[in-house]
C-alpha positions in Angstrom: -0.1 0.1 0.0 1.4 3.3 -1.1 0.8 6.7 0.5 1.7 10.3 0.2 3.1 12.3 3.1 3.0 16.2 2.8 4.9 18.6 5.0 4.1 22.3 4.9 5.4 25.1 7.2 8.1 27.6 8.1 11.5 26.3 7.0 13.6 25.0 9.9 16.7 22.8 10.4 16.0 19.0 10.6 12.5 18.6 9.0 13.5 15.9 6.6 15.5 14.0 9.2 12.6 14.2 11.7 10.0 12.9 9.1 12.4 10.2 8.0 13.0 9.1 11.6 9.3 8.6 12.2 9.1 6.6 8.9 11.9 4.4 10.3 10.2 4.1 13.6 7.1 2.8 11.9 9.0 0.6 9.3 7.7 2.8 6.4 9.9 2.7 3.3 10.4 6.1 1.6 10.4 5.6 -2.2 10.6 9.2 -3.5 11.0 12.7 -2.1 10.6 16.2 -3.6 11.1 19.3 -1.5 11.4 23.1 -2.0 11.4 26.3 -0.2 8.7 28.8 -1.4 9.3 32.2 0.1 10.4 30.9 3.4 7.8 28.1 3.4 9.1 24.5 3.4 7.2 22.1 1.3 7.8 18.4 0.9 6.2 15.5 -0.6 7.0 11.9 0.1 5.8 8.8 -1.6 6.0 6.0 0.9 5.2 2.2 1.0 3.2 1.3 4.0 3.1 -2.5 3.3 5.7 -3.4 6.0 4.6 -0.9 8.7 4.4 -2.2 12.2 1.4 0.0 13.2 -2.2 0.2 12.5 -3.3 2.7 10.0 -4.9 5.0 12.6 -1.7 4.9 14.6 0.4 5.9 11.7 -1.9 8.8 10.8 -1.9 9.9 14.5 1.8 9.7 14.7 2.4 12.0 11.9 -0.2 14.5 13.2 1.7 14.5 16.4 5.0 15.1 14.4 3.4 18.0 12.7 2.4 19.5 16.2 5.9 19.0 17.6 7.4 20.8 14.6 4.6 23.4 14.3 4.1 22.3 10.7 1.2 20.6 8.8 2.0 17.0 8.2 -0.6 14.8 6.5 -0.6 11.2 5.2 -3.0 10.3 2.5 -3.2 6.6 1.4 -3.1 5.8 -2.5 -6.5 4.5 -2.4 -7.9 7.9 -1.7 -6.2 9.3 -4.9 -7.4 6.3 -6.8 -11.0 6.8 -5.8 -10.8 10.5 -6.8 -9.8 9.7 -10.3 -12.6 7.1 -10.8 -15.2 9.9 -10.4 
């Protein structure tokens, strides 16, 4: 199962490291990453593989929400099936 993690907020040191650490903690494989700074705003999109995660889907989503609060950024996880459903309409 694939998912997309998005991170948006004021640029600060260590964002990529912190998000990557949570992925490692949950045994989530990062397959692709793109990031940029847009007028002092950090924007990152990660394509990840959830197939080997060691946590329930709700726990994964909650952990990334907690990370967002810790970093004072918006961190969201959207599973691929949501994108697939949007394109079937």
